[in-house]
N, C-alpha and C positions, 0 to 999 in steps of 0.2 A: 595502492589504489586508496581513491578517498569517496566519499558522497558528496556532489556538487551541488545538489538539490535537489526540492522534492516540489510538484506540482500535485495540487488538487484541486479537481473542481466539480460541482456535485455529488461530493461522498460526504453523506451523513449530514452536521450541520455548516460544512462548506459548501456553501450554494453559490459562492462567485468563484471565480478562480484565484486562485490564494497561491503565490510561486515563495515555498521558505528556501534561502541559501544557506548552505553550513560552513563553517570556515573550521580550520584542524583545531583542534583542543575540543574544550569542554562546550557546548552548546545547552543553555537552560530553556524550557519550555515551563512557563507557571498562568495559571489565570487561576480566578474562584473553580469551586465547583459546579461542574454543569456546563463549563463555557466551550467545554471541548476539544480538551487539550489531549486526552487518550486515542481520539479519530485522529489524531496524528500518526498512533504508533499503527493501529489497524490501516491504516491506508499504507503506511508500507509492507505490513504484514499482506495485505490484500494484492497490493501489487507484486510482492514478487510470489506469488502461487497458492495464498490462502483459498482454502476449497468449503471451509464448514461456517455456515453462516452464524451459527450458534457461536461459533470463536469470535464472531464480528457483532456477538450480542445481538446477535437475529434471529430470526426463525424462519426465514426465505432468504437468498441471496438478493431479490431486488429490494430488502429491505435497509439496502447499503444509500439508497439513491435519494436524496433530499424529498422529504417527506412534504414539505411547505410550512407557511407560519400563517400567523393572523393576518402578514398583509402582504405574502406573496405567493403564488403558484407551486406546486409539485413539479419537479424535473423531470427530464425523459431518460436522462444517461449520466451515471456516474464515471469520471475519469480520474485516472493520479498515475504522474509521472516521474521517474527518477533517473538522474544523471551521475552518473561517477566519472571520476575522470583518472582512465587506467591505463598513462602511459608506462606503469611499470609490468603492465600485463598480468596482473595477478589474474583478473578473469581471464581463461582462456580461448582469446578470442586476438585477432590482428588489428582490434579498433584501439585508438590510444585515447579515445572516450565514448561510453557504452550508455545509453539511456534505454530504458525501457518503460512500457506504458500500457494500461490495462484499461480496456473502457467495458460497462456493463447498460445495456439497455432497459428500460423496464417492463419489455415483453421479452427478458431473459436473454436474450443473444451478448453474446460476448466476442471483444476482439483484443487481441493482443499483438503488440509490437515492438519489432526490436530493431533502433536507430532509426524507425521511422516506416520500415517492412514488417507486412502483416508477418505471422509467426504462429506457432502451435504453444499452448501452456508449457508441451514437453518439453520445446527450445529454450525458455526461461528456467524452467528446470536443471535441464541439464547443464546448462550455465553455470549455476550458482553449486552444482552438484560438489562435496567435499569440498568446500571453499570455509566453512565457517558459517556461512551466510545464508538465506533460504528463510521459508516462512515456519518451519520448525527449529531452528537453529536455536541455541542457548543466548546467544549474541543478542536477540530480542528478550527482554526479560521482563515481565509484568509484577505488578503484587498478586494478580492472582496466579501464574504460575509458579511464583514463592510457593505458594501452599501445595501447588500439584507436584513439584519436586517430589517434597517429605512424604505427601498425603498417597503417592503412588509405587507401585508395586518393586520390587527389587530389580525385578527383569525387565519394568519399563524404563529405569534410571539408566542401564548400560547403552541408551542411543547416544546419551550425553558423552561417555566413553569413543562411542564408534562415532560421533560426528568430528572428534578429535583425531582420530584414528586416519579418518578419509578412507572408511569401508565403505563408502554408498555403494560405489559403482562396483564393487568385486560380489554385493549381495544383491546387486541388481544383475549381474551376470550370472550369477547363482541361479534368480530367479527365471531370469531366460532358458536356462540349462533345463534347470528343473520340469517346465512347461516342454521345452524341445522334447523331453526323452518321455515323457507322457502320452505328449503325439507319436513319438518312432516307434514308442514299442504298441502302442494302439494300431498302427498302420504298422508295426509286423505282424501283428497278430492277423490282421485281415489279408496281409500277400500270404501268409501260411495258408489261411483257407481257399485262397483262391489257384495255391497251387496245388493242394490236395484237390481241388474239383478239377483242374486242368487235367492230371495226373491220369484222370479215372476217363477224359475225355481221347487223348491221343488214341488211343488203340485201335479203336471202333473209325475214327476216323481216316485213320490212314490204310486200312483195309478200302475203305467205299471211296478215297481219292486215288487209289490204283485201279478201281473199275472205273472211276470215270473217266483216267487217263484213256485207256484201253477202247474206250467207246470216242472221244472225240480225235483218236486216230482214224478212225472209220467217217465220223462224222465232216473231217478235214476234206479226205477226199470226194467226200457229195458236194461239198462246198466248192470245192475246184471246178468242176465237173458243173457245176448250178450258174457259178459265174462266168462260166465259157461262155453258157447258154445266154444269159444278160445281156454277154457284151456284144455279141451276134443280134439280137434283137434291136439295140440300139445302133448299132452301126447301118442297119438297113433301113431306120425311121430317121435317122440324120441326112441320109441321102433324101427322103421324100418330103423331109423337112422346108430343104432349100427351096423347092419349089413352090411350098405352101408360105414363106416368110418374104419371098418375091410379089406373091402377089395380094398378100395384106399390104406391102407397102406401098404397092401403085395403087391399088384403092382406097387406103388411111391416106395418100396425097389427094385423090381428087376430093374423098370428103374434107379436108382441110381447105379445100379449095371453094365450094359449096360453103361451108360453112362460114368463108371470110366475106364471101359474096351475099349470105344474107345477113351476117351482122352490117355488111353496109349497108343494106338497105332497110335495117332495124333505124339503124343511126340515123337516115338522112328521113325514114317515115315520120324519128321522133322528134325530129327538127321540125318537120312540117306541124307536127302536130302541136308542141310548143309554139313554133309563131301561129297557129289557127287559135289558140287559148290567148295570146298577147292581145292580138288583133279583135275579139269578141269581147276582153276584156275594156281595148281603147273602145271600142265602140260603143258599151254601156258609158263611159265618164262623157265622151262624145254630146250623146243624148240627155244626159246629167245635166252637162251645160247650157245643149239647146233650153233644156225644158226651164232652165234659171233663166236663162235669157230672154225668153217667152212671157215670163211670170212678171221680171223687170219690167217689159217694156206697157204691159196690162197696170203694173201699179204707178207707176210713174204717169200712163195718160190718166190715170183717176185723179191725182192730186194735181195735176196741172187745170184739169175742166173745177175742180173742188177748188182753186187757186183765183180762177178768175173771174166765178163768181162772187167769192168773197172781195177782191178788186173792186167789179162793177156795183156790190153793195156800198162799199165804204164812198167811193164817189159819189153816188146818189143821197148818200148822208151826209157830207160837206159841202154839196150844195143846197140840200134843205136848211140846212144851219144858218146859212147867208139869207134866206127869205121866210124862215119862221122866228125869228127871233122876238118878233112882239108878241104873237102867239102862243108863247112856251108854256101857258099852264093849259091853256086849252088841250096842246096837243097832247101835253103829259098824259092829261085824261082819258085821251083817247087810244094812246099806246097801251095806259092799264088796261084799258076795256081789251084793248088786241090780244095782248098777251092771255089773259084770263081765257081769252075766246081758242087761240093758238094750243096753250096747253091741254085744256079738253078736248082738243081734235088731236093731238100727237098721243096721250091717253088712249083715246075711242083708235085713232088706224093704230096704233104696237099692238093693243089686247087683239082686234082683230086679226092682225099677222101671224102675233103667236098664234089663234085659234087655227087660222088656215096652215101654217105651218105642221102643227102637232097631226090637224088633217091629212098632210100631204104625208107625213112619216110613216103615220098607221095606213094610209093608203099603199104605200111603198113595201112597206112589211108586209099586208096584207098579199100581195103581187108576188111574193117571195115564196116559192115551193116549201124553202125549208119552215118558212113558217107553218105550213101547214102542218108540215110533218111535227114540227112541235108540239103543236095543240093537239094532236090525235096522241101523242106520247104523255103527253100530261094527265089527256083522259083517262089513257089508260093504269097509270101511279095512281090520279083520284080515286079510282074504281076498284084497285087492289087496298090502296089506306084504308077505303069507307070498309071492308069486306076484315081487315085488322082491327080499327077500331070496334065493328060490330061484337067481333069475338070477346076484346078486351070487357066490353059493357055487360057480356052474357058472364061471364066469370066473375067479375064485380058484384051483379046480383047474387049471386049463387055464394059468396063468402059474406054478404048479409046475413043470408039465413044461417049458416053457420057457426057465424059469431053470435047468434042469438040461443041457438039450442048451447052450444059449449058454455056460455055463459051462465046458465040456469042451472045445469051439471056442475059449475064451479061450485057455485053457492051451497050446494047438498051436500058435497067434499068436505066443505070447508068447517063446518061444524065437528064431524067426525074429527079429522084430523086435528083439531086444536088440541082435543082432550087426548088424544094419545101421546102428543109432543111431550108434553111434563114429564110424561113416566120414562119416557126413552132416552130426555137427556139425562135426566139423574142415572139410570142404568148406563147409557154411555161413559159418564165420567171415570165410574168405577172400575169399568172394562180399559178405558183409556190408559190410566194410571197403572193397569196393572202391565198393560202392554208396554209402556215407555221404561219401567223397570226392568223388565223379561228383554225388551230391546237392545236398553244399555248394557248390560250384561253379555249379552250375544256379542253387540258390538265388540267392545273389549276381548272378550274372549276370540272372537272371528279376527279379529286384528291381529292379535298376538300367533293365532294360529296360521294366519295367510305369512306374517313375518318369518314363522320356521319353517311352510311349507315352502316359501320363496326361497329360504336359504337351503334346505333342503334335494329342493329341486334344482338349483344352483350347482348345489357340490356334487349332485347324482349328473346333472350335467357335466359338468366339470371333470370327473374322474371320469364315465366314459370318455371324454374325448384324450382326458389324459394317456387313458391307457390304450385307444386305438393310436393316439400319436407317439405312443412309447413303442410298441410293436412295428406299427410303419418307419419309425427312425431308425428301432433295432435293426433291420432289415436295408435301411437305406443305405447306409453305408457302404455294403456287397455290392448292392446292384448302381449307389453310385460309381461307387471304383472300377464296376465292370463294362458300363457306359463311359466314362472317363478315358477305360483303355482303347475301348471300342473307336472312339470319338479319334482319338491320338491317332491309330493304327490308321481308320479310315481318312483322318487329314493327312498322318503321311503319304499314303497310296495316292491320294488326288494331289498332293505336292509334289512328288515325284512322277507322276501321272502329265503334272503341267512343267515338270523343268525337264522331262522329256517328250515334248509335245503330243501326246496321245491325242487321238482322234482327229490330226490334222493328216491330209494327205501325206503320197509320200514325199512329193516334188516339196512342198511347202515345209515340212518338219527337215527336208536336208539342209533349207534356206535358214531356217527358223537357226538351227543348230550353229550354222558358220556366219552367223549373220558378223560376228567381230571380224570375222575376215575377209568382210564384203562390205565397200562402200559403198554407205547411203539406204541398208535396208533401214525402215524404220520399225515396222512390225506389220504381224498381221492383222486384218481389219477387228477381229475377234479383240486384241487386246489394247487396242487402240478408243473402242468403244466404250462411255459412260452409260451403262444400261439400268437405268430401274428397274430393282426385285419384278415387280407389276408386269410388265414390258419386255419380260426376259423369253417367252416362250413365243410374243408374237415378231419379237426382233427374230428368232432364230428361223422361224418359218420365214420368215418376209425375204431373209436374207441369204437361208440357207447356204451354197454353195461359197457365196461372197464370204461369208466371215473367214473365209479362209484365204480372200486376196490380200498378198503383201505388198503395202503403202511402200514406194522409193520414192527420195528425192526431187528425182526426176529421172529420166528416160535414159539417160547411160547407165545410173543403176539397174536400172531394166535391164537392160541389155544384157550388161556384166554379168545379173544373176540367171540368165535364162543361158547364157553361154557355159556359164558355171555349171548349170542344171545338163547340160548337154555332156561336159567335159565328165562328170563324175556319173553319168546314167541313172541319174536319181529321180528321174518322173517329171512330170511338168507342173506349172503355178501358174496363175494367173498375179498380175503387176500391175499396181495402181500408180503411175508417176505423178508427185505432187505438182510438178509445173507443166505438165499436160490435159490432167483431168479438169474438166467444166461442170459447173455447178450447175443443179436441175433442179427448176423451181415452178410451184403454181402458179397460176396467175391470180393475184388478187381478186379480180372479179369472180374465178371460179372457185376459189377459197372462201369468202364472203356469201358465195350463193350456198354452200352446206355446213358451213360452223354454227350457226343456229340451231342443225337438225338434232333429234333426240340420239344420243349416242356416242355423238360426235366427238369425240378424243384430244385431234390437233393432226399436223403433218408429223410425219418421221422425225425431219431432221430440227424440227423445235422441243420434241420430246424427250430425244435422246441426244447425251452430250458424247464428246469425242475431246481427245487431246487438244491442247491449246496450238493454233497453228494449222490446223487438217479439216477447219471445217468446209472447205470445197470437197473435201471425199464424203465428207459425212451428205452433203447435200445432194452429190452425186447419187450416194446410196440409196438416201431416203427421203429426196425432196420431193419426189411426184407419188408419194406413199401416204396415204392416209390412216390411221388407226382407228378402227370404232368399238365400242364395247362387247359387241355380240355379232352373229352375223345377217341377223330381219336387219337390223339397223344399218349393218356395213353395203348388206344391195339397195337399201333407200340410198343411200348417201353416195351408191355407186351409179345408181339411177338419174340423181338430179345433179349430179357431175356430170352429164352424158358419154359415162364411160371414160372418161377422159385420164384416169387414172388407177389405179390398183389400191384397193380395199383390205386390210388386216385387220381382223379383231383378235380380241387380248388371248384367246383359247389357240391363235395361230390360222386362224380359218382364215381365206384369200379369195376375194372375187376381184379377176383381174378386168384388166380394160376393156376386152373384148366380152366381159361377161359371164364368164366360166366361173365357177367356182369351186378354189380345190380344199379339203379339209378331211377329217374324219381321223382316226385313231388306230397306231398299229399294235399289235399283241403283243411285241415287246415295246416297253419303254425304255427310253434312249435316253441318255442324259448328254444335252450337246455341249459345244463348248463354253458359253455363256453362262447357263446353269451349274456347268461345273465350277467357274472361276466364284460364282454366287454363291455355291454351295460350301466351296473350302473358306471363303471368308466368313460363311456364318458357322463354319465349324471350331473354326480357330476363336470368333468372340464366345462361342458357347464352351469350349474348354477349357479358357479362363474361369467363368461362372461357376463352373464343374468344382474346380481346383479349390476355388474359396468353401464350397460348399463342403467340401468333403474334412475340410477345415475345422467346422463348427461342430460337427454333426456329434461326436461322440460327447461336448460339453455338451449340449442340447439333452441326449438319453439321462447325463446324469442327474442335470437338474429336473427333467421328468419324473426322473424315477423320487426324486426328495419330494418332490409338488404332490406324486400317488401317494405316497406314505402320510404327511399331512393331511392330508386330502381323505384318506381314510380316518385318523384319528378324531378330526372335527365333526365327521361324517357320522359316528360312534355315539357322539356327545348329544348333537341337535337331535338324534331318533329319538333317544331318549325323551326329552323334550316334548316333541311334537307326539307322541302317541299317548302323551298325559293328556295335553291340549286336546288333540282330539276326542278324547270320551267327552271331558266337560264341555264342547262347544256342539256336540252330536245331542246334551240334555239341555243345553240351552236353547237349542235350536227350536225343539219340540216345545219346551215352553212358548218361545215365543211365539212360536204356529199359532199355539192353541190363543191366545193372549191377542191374535192376529186375525183371527177368525170372529171370536165374538165381538171384537171392534168392527169390523166391518160389515157386521152382520146390523150391527145397532146404526151405523152410521148410515147403512142404507135404509134403513128404516126410518131414522128420524131426518135424512134426507126427502124422502118421499114423503111424508107428512108434511116438511115442511114447505115444498114445493105444490101439495096441497091449499096451506095455509096461502102461502103467497102468490093464489092464482090471482085470476085476473080482478081489479077493482070496478067498483059501478063508474068509476071517473074516468078510468082507462077504458071500460067497456063503451062509455059514451063516446066519447073520444074517435074509437076504432071505428064505431060508424058511423058517427061527420064524416071523419075522414072519406070512407068507402060511400055515402052521398055523393060526394064533394064530387069524389073522379066521376064516380056515374054521370053527377050532372054538368062538368068539363068535355068530358068522352061524348056526350048527346050534343052539346053546342059545337062541338068540333065535326059528329058524323052531319047535323045541321049543314055545316059551312060548307063540308066535301061536295054533299047533294046540290047547292046552290053555285059551288064550282064547277060542278060537274056540267052540268044546266047550263051556265053559261058560256062554256068552254065548246059544248056542243052549238050552242045556237050559233057563236063565232064560226065554228066551223060551217056549217049547213049555211051560213049567210055569203063566207069568203066561198067557197065553191058556186053560188049562185050568181051572185054578183059581180066575178072578177072583170068582165069585159066591163058593163056598168062604171065599174072601182076604176081602171084605165082612165076611160074619160074623164072620168071627172077627176082625176089626179092631176091631166096633162092641163085642163080648163083651171084647176085650181093651183097650177104654176105661172099660167099666164097673169092669172089676176096676183097671185103674190109679188109679181115682178111688178105690174104696175102699181101695187098699194106701197111695195115698201121707195119708188121714185116720187108717189105724192108723200108717202111720210119721211122722204128727204126736205124734200121743197118746203113745207109746212115747219120743221124742225130751223131750216134754212131761214123762214120768214119770222119765226118766233125768235131765234139769236138774232135777226138783222132790228126786230123790235126790241128786244131786250138793251143790244146796243145802242137804239137811237132813244131811249129812255135811259140808259145812264148817260149818253152825251146829253140829253136837255136836263138832265139834272145839274150836271157839272156846269154846263153854259150858266144855269140859273146865277149861279157864283159868280164864273168868268169865261164869257162865252168865248173872250180871244184867247185865252190861255188852254182851252179844249179845243180849238182848233189847231193852234200851235201843236199841240201832244197827239193829237192825228196824224199830223205832217210826219212827226217823229217817228211814227210806230210806222208810216206807210214806208218810209226810208230804210229803216230795222227787220222787213221782213225777209230772211234769208231766202225763202223757195219763191223767186220770181218765175213770171211763165217762161220767161228767157231762159234760167238755167232749168228751168225742169224740158225744155224740150233740148238743149243740147244733152243731157241725160239720155232724155230715148232714143237721140240719133245714135251716141255710142251704144247704147244697149240694144238699139236694129242692127247694128253695124259687126257685135259680137254673135249676134243670133244669126247671120249670114255666114260668116265665117265656121261658125260649127255648122254649118249645114254645106258646106264645102265639103270640110273635115270628112264628118259623116259617110258623104257620098264616097270620096274616096277610099275611107274605109272600106266601105261595102263592097268595093270592086276588087281590091284584095284580099276579101276572105272566097270572093268568086273564084280568083286566080290560086289562092292558096286549096281549095275545095277541091280542084282539077286535080291539081298537082298530088294530091293524097288518093284520089279515083288512079291515078296512073301509078303509083308505089302501089297500092295494094296488089294492083293484079300481078307486076313484078315482081312482088314478094312472093305471091302464092306459087308464083310458076318455080321460082327458084329453090321453095321448101318441098314442093313434089321433086325435083331434081335431088337434093339432099336427102330426102326418103330413100329415095332409088338407092342412093351413092352408099349409104346407112345397109341397108340391108344389103346389100353386095359385102360391103368390107365387114358387118357381123358375120354373113355365111364363112367369107375367108376365115375371123378369126376362132368361128367355131373349129374348124377342119385343123387352125394351127392351135388350136388348143388342145384337141382332142389327141396330136401326136405331142404336142408338148405335156400333156399329163400322163401319156404314157411313156415319153422319154423319162420323166421326173420320177413316177412310177417307178420305172428298173432303175434308174439312178439312184431314188432313193433306198429300194430293196439293195442293191450292190454298196450304199453308205451304213445302214443299219446293220443287214444283214455280215457285212465284210470289212464294214469301217474303213475303205477304199473305194477313190473316183473310179470314174469309167478310164483314165487313162493308167494309174494306177494299177487297174484288174486288167490291163492289156499283160502282163507278166507271169507268166507260169500257167499258160491257157493251155487247155487239152486241143489236141491234135484230130481227135474223132472226126467223123463226119456227121452230119446234122442226127439224123438215122442211128448211129450207131451210139450215140452221146445221149439221147432220149432213153434206149434200152440200159443203158449202163445206169441211166439217174435213178429210173424206178428197179432196177437190181437196189442200189445202195440205198434205198426209200424203204425199201420192204424190210432190207436188212436192219436200218435202222428201229423199224415196229419192234421187231421182235427182241431185238435185245431192250425196246422196252423204256419206261422210267428209270434213270441215274440221276445221284447225287451231285450233279454239276460244280457244287457249291463248295462239296467237299472238300479239291482239290486249294482253292483258296482259303477255306478255312483250315484245314490243317495245317497250310502254313501260316496262315496268321494265329492259329492256337500253339503252334509247334515256336513261331517269333517270339507269342507274347510270353509261352511257358519258359523258354529261355531269358526273355525280358525281367519275369519276375524274380529267376533266378538271380539273378546280378545285384535288383533292384533291394532281394531278402539280405545279400551278402551286403551291400552298402549302408542298410538299416541296420547293422551287425557291425558295421563298422562305425557306426558315425551314434551307436547307443555306448560303444566304447569310452569313443572322443567325448562324450557330453557328459559319463561320469568321471571321466578325469578330469574337463576342464570344474567340476562342482567340486573335487579332493581340492584342486588348486586353488581354488575361490575362498575356500574352506580353510585352507592352511592359511593365505595370506589372510583373511580377517585374522588365523588364531594371533599369527605373529605380529600382527599392525594392532591389536587390539591390548595387548597384553604389553607394548613398548609404550603406549601413550596411558594406561592407566596405572602403570608404575609412576611415568612422569609426573602425570597431574596428581596422584596420590601423594608424591613427596613436596608438590608446589602447591598443594590443598593444607598440609601442617603446617608449613615453614608461612606460608600465609596466615593462616587462623592467628598465631602464637602474635602476628602485627595486628592484626585488624582488633582482635582481645586484649589485647594487653597482656597476655599469659595462656596459661590453658595448655588444652591438645586436641588434637584431632584425626580423623583417617576414614579413608576409604576402604570397605574390607568387600574380598570376594564371598558371592553365599555356596559357589559351588566352586572352588579355583580347578578342581581336573576337567571341567568342559568349561572351556572361554568361550564356547561359541553359544550357549545360554545360560552362563552364569549372572547371576543378576548382584546389583552393587550395593550394599547397607553405607549409611555416612553416619558413623559416630565424632560425638562434640562433646568436649568437657569445657566448659568455660571456665575461668580461673574460680577459687574457689570452690569446685561444684564435682560431684565423681562424673564419671563418663557416663553418659548417658546415650538413647536413642532418639533420634530427630524427633520425632511426636511427642516427648515429656518436655520437651526446651520450649520456656515463651516464645508469644509473636515475635518481637523484637530479636530474640537469639534465632529462633528459626531464619529471621531474615536477615542475618550478619552473616549466618554460615552459608546462605547462598550465594551472597553477596562474595563473599570470600572463594566461594567453588567457582564463581566467574571468573574474578581474579586468577585464580587459580589456571583454569582454562584458558586465560591471555596470555598467561606468563609459558605454558607449553604452545600453545596454536594458536600466535596473535592474530587476530581478525582487522581490517580496516576500519569497521566502523561496529557500535555496540548501542544499541537502545536501552536506556533503562527508564519504566515506566511505573512513577511512583513507590521503587522500590526500598527507599528511605523513610517510607509514611510511619512503619512502625519503631523507629529509631529514635534514642531520646536524642539532647543537642549533641553531645559527648558524639557520641557514635555516627551522628550525621554527620559531626564535623571530621571525624575520623574519613568515614568513606569516600567524602569528596576530596579531602587531604590526597587519599590514596590512587583517587582516579589519577591523579597527575603526574604518579609513575609511567601511566601508561600515554602521556602525552602526544610525544613522539612515534607510535606507533598507531594508536588507534582515536579515533574520532567518539566521541559519546557526546549523544545526545539525550540527555537526561530529563526528564518531566517530574515535578519537586513540587513543593509545597513550604521547603524546609529552606530558614533562611540561610544557614550553613552552605547548603548546596550551591544556592545561589550565589554565594561570593566567591567561592571559588571557579565560576564561569568564567568564559571568554567574553560568549555571545548571550543576549537574552533574548528570548523572543515572547510577546506578552499575549495570551491568548482571550479575549472577550467576546461579548453578546451586545454588543450597543443594537442591535436592532433582534428584535424577539428571535429567538430559534437561527442565528443564523451567526455564524462564527467569524470572526476576523483576526487578522493577526498584526503585531507589531514590534518592533527589534530596535535593543540596543548594543553595541560596539563596546562591551564592556573592557576590554582590553584600550581601545583608542582612550573610554571616559577616566580609566587608572593613568594611563599617559598624558591626558592633560591636566588633571587635577595635581598629576607629584609636578607637574609643571609650572 
């Protein structure tokens, strides 16, 4: 095996992704100090599984992520990847190439990969176990590790030989065996305690079990007779129910017919109302079109009249131009005078029209009743505002008087307070200084006191918590084991009952037990349903006996199963052939009408699941059943749905389609089939959790005991300090309180004197007085205005009431005058415009009469709105108006027809509603009778099911032949006898059986634990012996190789490895003795730095001779060597060229010269390492060539 490549990304100074490829032989890594060379070694150790941040020169593991530089932001992840050529399968894996990868995110999350697949750190550690590699192996040697080898204890050095011996897996086996042995012994003690407890219970339970058995024999006779009574009652009720069922069916059909008629009438009524709404909207649209057409006709008529007048004026002007060319100057003067007169007339007429329009608006407003009401309301508001302002004015006058008196009193107090203030300031300064000093002392002591108090309280709370928890955990393992065993027994019983189909009717049980020999048996309904825990009770009561119906693939399978039951006389069962069962669903309008109601949970077929392919069975069973949260909501939903479906609550209450309500609680609770399945599932989940808890309880007890002892020791130390501080704080608090009292007294006196001095000044007094006077004047003005407004509004109201008729006549007269005035104004403006046009024309004709004449002709030709065009537009608008009037008449006729049809439909709807109500009442009464019988039968069936766990068919066997009277007499006698016996412990039978089984189980378990204990002891002894044998062989081999290699490396001298305790090879330490040439033998601690380094390298070479490894990493291990030893060190590495790759980080020229490949690490960018490579072997070949 060899190391192929190393890829680093975001690790320490390697911000960019960097890949280093390794070739066989020696690879040298060089570079200046601080360039990041050693980061390569640490990256290799980290990816191999190093967990100590300190070993990687960090305080915590995220410190290895690139932290940023001047030009680069920090990264959020670090990743290192190593790839090995494992063609020789040196690593125990089937892969010919192995890649390991480790990723760390800044949030602390780690990720490990093995050949691209996520794995655990343990998987990587186990991969390199006993290979001589790994993060702690001697094959990764740095300058710091050289010192640690010689500074460590002899017992710690033995790990070097253990790695060579490959005993890690045996030591790990022993550790696991020791842990298991401790757990086994603890568990054995607990089992012995429980066995002792159970042996004390067996005797009394056996007596109670015998008495209970006798009781059950008599009770069995009573139950047989009672079962006979219930069966007879059911047979009689069935005969009565046949007649009632037929009546319900007939009446229900009638109700359905009337409901259909009612629905059809409702649809027809709705269609007519929709048509009525559309016709009304169409009528509004036509009326709007008619109004628009009428407005267009009026507008165009006005434009025609105005255009005609303009054309007439233009023609007159042209005629006058021909006759008045000689008198242009006289005409111009006349026109100027005429324009002035017209302007005055327009202004006068416009003002008069505006005045009359205003009077008309006033008269119209006066005649409006709302205006009168507004004026009356305004008068009331003015009167209320007048009273408020008068109250404010009185308050201001009072404030003025109080201000004057207050100012005079302030002047007298000012003189006295000025004298006292100087004395008080001096006394307050002295008291404040004393208070600050006392307060500082108290604060310091109080802080220390509170800190100690907090620590002491925390320790006390921790001690109480630990004590309580220790006591609880002390007893927890017994109760936990007891609960665990009870749960396992209960789960076993439930599983056995499930396998035996307990709880099923006789016929169902027979079919299910023989399902393998019968074709087409799918299973019971309870086995196929997938019911959430919240709906278990609801589904059990909703389906009842239907849970025991058997689903078959087709009718043939059902017939064969019925024949089998008859042949075996095995009872009766109901079958649901999948091919013939039809789904039952609620109509969407019915569901939509109730799904938004409070408490609605959904339709059963949507809430409950079933095995794939059997959805029609689920829809048949629960497709018309609605689930609600409680009974109140269930009854409301049933009413809203017109009793057309059944509603079931989560508690199992049922509101049937007839309106009957079934609910309550039996005296003896019984677990149904679904509840038993749910209970078994939960038990199995809980058993797994309890087993895990039992495994950790003992470790928790030991940990709590250690914490208690540490807590008590710490509490004693803190208590002494706390008591001393408590006395000192008490004294300081007394001094501070006294000083504080003095300061507060002086402060109050000083503040009072200062407040007196800083009283109201003359300027402030004058300002406040002026403000009050100004407010009073403003309010008086407001009051006067309010009085004026009130008087005016009152006069207006009086005038409105008195002159309303006269004003109406005046309004009519003014409207007629206004219309005439507007016509006169229009004429005057037209004359004015004509005169202006004529004047302009005369001015132009003075320059060029002929040119003006041509211009007028051109204007006449360019006028777009000619009378002819306007007449055509008027005709089109009138045509549109006629069309709209015809459409409006047609729409009115259609509305009359629709309204008549609506009246007829409403009458028919009312008649059908009456018939439907009568039919519903009859149907409801029949359903009540049916529900009464059904309830009685269900009650008797439920009693058979709950008391005796049998169906009606199953109860027919082994019945009594006594007549009804004798049966009743015998039941009374047996009941009396059972009452005389009194209560017995019926649970003692099962409890005695369970305790006996548990006792036998624990005896067997104790024997198994004793056997396991012995096996674990044997395993530990075997592992110890294997470690001793391998350690001894490896130590002798490494010691011999070390002695030989030392002489070669040092050019003489002697060295040896010695055991500190040869008689105990499991624990013995190792001493390293060295005698360089010309010196006496001494321990490593007495050698020089270079001698220690060379000795450590010698030990590495000796290990490689005994246990070769695929690669070794030497991080500046030659730093302390002189040139001669450095050359010898590099030369000796070549001896392992064929079996080991060397990655050597060095500064020494002698080492670089022997490298096959050289990598240089630089920091061209501040804080970021880069790698460049040179193949020295290729370079040497080129140079030789």
